[in-house]
C-alpha positions, 0 to 999 in steps of 0.5 A: 751265070749272070742274070740278063736284065733289059733295063729299057724293057723294065723302064718301059714296063714300069712307065706303062704300069704307072699309067695304068695304075693312075688311070684304073687304080690298084683294084684293076690288077687284083682278082675280084672272084678269088678266095684270097682277098688280095690276089694279083691277076697274072694276066694283067701283069702279062699285059703290062710286060707284053705291051712294053716288049711290043713298044720297043723300036723295030731295030732292037731284037726281041727281049730274051726270056730271062729279061722278060721273066725279070721284068714280070717279077719287078712288076709283081713286086711293085704290085705287092708293095702297093697292096701291102702299103694300102693294107697298112693305110687302111689298118687291115 
């Protein structure tokens, strides 16, 4: 079965994510009290996806659950890529 991907949802989520990243920085998306040094705060990823889903025009249907899951994974992948890039730059 093919995956359901809502490209509009992914593009909106990426746009919102990059705005937040520019405004608040990478540390905004990381947990500060976790045992692991770099632990992604799942609630922040959810907030990005939820905001992108709510910003859709009213005439469009709600995005299907597989599309929301895919969008969530894409945002997490981008966060992981950014964390690794930062770690490599600092020589961690």
